[in-house]
C-alpha positions, 0 to 999 in steps of 0.5 A: 428390674424383673423380667415379668415387670408390669409397666406402671400404666398397666398396673394403674389401670382401674378395676372399678368404674368409680376409679376411672379418671376423666371423661366425667360427661360419660362416667360422672354422676350424670354421665350417660354410660354411668346411667347405662350401667346403673340400668344394667343395659348397654348398647353398641358404641364407638369411642372416639378420642386421641390415644391415652384418654381411656377408651380401652379401659372404659370398655373393659370396665363396662364389661366387668361391671355388667359381668359380661363375657369380654373379647378384645381384638385389634384391627391391626392384627385381626380380620374377618376370620377372628371376628367370625370366631368371636361371633360364633362363641357369642351365640353360646355366651349371652351378652358378649361384649366385643371390643375392637381397638382402632376399628377405623383400620378395618376395611368395609368388608371387615366392618360389614362382617359385624353388622348382622351380629350387632343388629341382632344383639348377638354381640355388643360392639365397643369400637375405639378410634382416633379417627372421626367415625363419620369418615372412617366407619361405614354408615351402616355400622355407624347407624347401629352404634352410639358415638361417644367423644373422649377428650384429652385429660384435664390438669386435675385428671393428670394430677390425680394420675401422678398422685396414684402413680406415686402411691404405687411407686412408693409401695402404697397400692401394691407390693410391686414397687421394685423401682424404689431402692433402699426405701427411697421415697419418690416425689414429683417437685414440678409437673409443668414439663410432665403435663406439657409433654403428655398432651392430655394422654394419660398413658404417655404421662405415666410412661414419661414419669416411669422413665424419669423415675428410672433415670433419677434412680440411676443418678445418685445426685438426684437423691436428697435425704432419701428422697428422689425428686422428679423435677422438670429438668429430670423429665426433660433429660429423661425424655431427651426432647419434646415430643410433638403431638401430631398424629399424621393419621389421627384427629390431630392431623385434621385439626392442625391442617384446619388451623393452617388453612384458616390462618392463611384464609384469615391473612395471618402469616404468623399463625400460618408459619406456626401451624406449618412448623407444627406439621413439618416437625410432626413429619407431615408429607410436604406434598400434602401441605402443598396440595392444600395450599394449591386448593386454597390459592383458588378457593380463597384467593382466586382472581383477587390475585391469579399469581397465587395459583401459579405460585402454589402450583410451582410449590407443589411441583418443587416440593415433589422434587426437593423434599425435606429439609429444603422443602420447608423453605419453599413451603414457608415462602408460598404459605406466607405469600398466600396468607398476605395476598388479597382474598376472594372466594367469588370463583368458588361461590360462583361454581357452587351457585351454578351447580345448585342452579343446575340441580334445580333447573335440570337439563335446560336446552342449549340455545340454538345459536350456541349449538354445534353444527358439524353436519348439513342436516344440523345447519338446516335445523338451525343449529348455530344460526345467529351466532355472533363470533366475538372477534368480529366485533369491537372490543372482541365482544358481541352482545348476545345470550349465552344462557338458556332462555329460562335462566337468562340474566342470572348472575352467578359470579359476583366480583368482590372488593379488591383491586383486580376484581374491581377492574373485572367488575368495571369491564363487565359493567361496560360490556353487559350494561344492566343485563347482569347488574354489575 
């Protein structure tokens, strides 16, 4: 292979918007970006999507189609200095397009450096991010940009990439088909492994295919009648192992965590351990997983099974000490327990309703009999007068008012239908009679 060899994915990068593969909702006949280009006018935007779905390529094609000056920065290696240099140049180059890859990695001050130039139209910003912009891009910059979602490539898109790649590898699209030895023809006989391993990532698909082709060319047993056949087996051998699609800092992270939590909340231990395995295999921090289970134990199980919170707390402490690989066992035990436990969000709903009530009613005065009376003056003013000490009464209960007068009788905690909370409801009804409607 020549020292100046260009990777297949780069060589296949389209030069025209008509050759762009995927994202038809943006670049198809009725796509919003297609219409912008037809009108020769583009606004600042942020592309949100996983790696390998065309964010960088689409930005380049936009600038090329409109014949605009194009600058590209990576938020990993660039800062405010580089941003200001581009903005300075843009004052002398009308219509400058600035593409910032991984814009979510810019901190607030770096993002703020873009605001004025974007607002005044000195630059047209195109940002690319794998993160949800709502969380990772500050609101001031976000309000000045349109956000467009880019999705993983569909099977038809991946198939088209394979077709284009084979044309190029076999010398049909350019003369850099140096992988082909003695005019051997490369054929892809199976695509299941290729599509599965790529996970809708076009760049990954091309990289895997190129690796597999090189692997096959080095093995004479793969050549039949001057044809090199790329099968699922060859793909697996070349890649060695299945790559787990799990980006701990990307959207996949949030989606899988969400599925994990919802599976436990939905009392499905099988789905729970599956999503747990996805996180473990992807290298997720066990403490992060345990922390999420700690929250669920209170939010979704609560007093239906108070032991759940204790177990989740112990799990959190244990994995902090143990770590992988043994931590997987502790996580699995706890996750299955939480998934199979009775569920109640009554405590969660109670505090949410209480907070809303506080916001609506403001700072209501504390009833006099509940006030603290540390001084004689306060006692003379009536602080604490009439308070009934619960332990002086039968069942350690005194029937008195504990809420401000304006909201007396308001019920915020509603026990749900499970064994423990049914017992709570019965006790509350016995104590409070009809006051709260238990």
